N, C-alpha and C positions, 0 to 999 in steps of 0.2 A: 503492499498499500504505501500511496503518497501523500506526502504531511504536506504536500504542498500543493495538494485540489482544496475546493473549496470545503472550508470548515473541519479543514486539517483528519486528524485519525480520530480525533475522538469522531466530529461528524458524520465519516464514514462510518468504522463502524456500530456508532450504532445503527444509522441506514440498513445496516449487511446482517444484521440481529438482526431486526426487524421483519428482511428479508428470506429469517432461517436461515443464517450460516453463522460458521462461528472463527470470531479471529481470532489465532493465539502472538505472543508474546515472543519470537527465540534473542534471542540478546538486544539492542537497539531495535529491529525492525520487527513488525509487524504483516500475518500472512494470512489468508484465508484460509481454509483449512476444508476439502475436500469435496470445492465447490465443483469438479466435476462431475458428483457424481448429486450436487444438486442440479445444475443445467439439465442429467438425466432425466431424475423426479420428472422435473416443470413440461421435457418432449415427451412423456409419455401417457 
């Protein structure tokens, strides 16, 4: 996730978690975990 997007990490995290994604912090960086599974579920 890029902290330069509008709303920063906090805003992105809030929106992604509202959509059902999980956000994890690894070191100084944040990652959306298993987003491929969420995409597949929504397409089916």
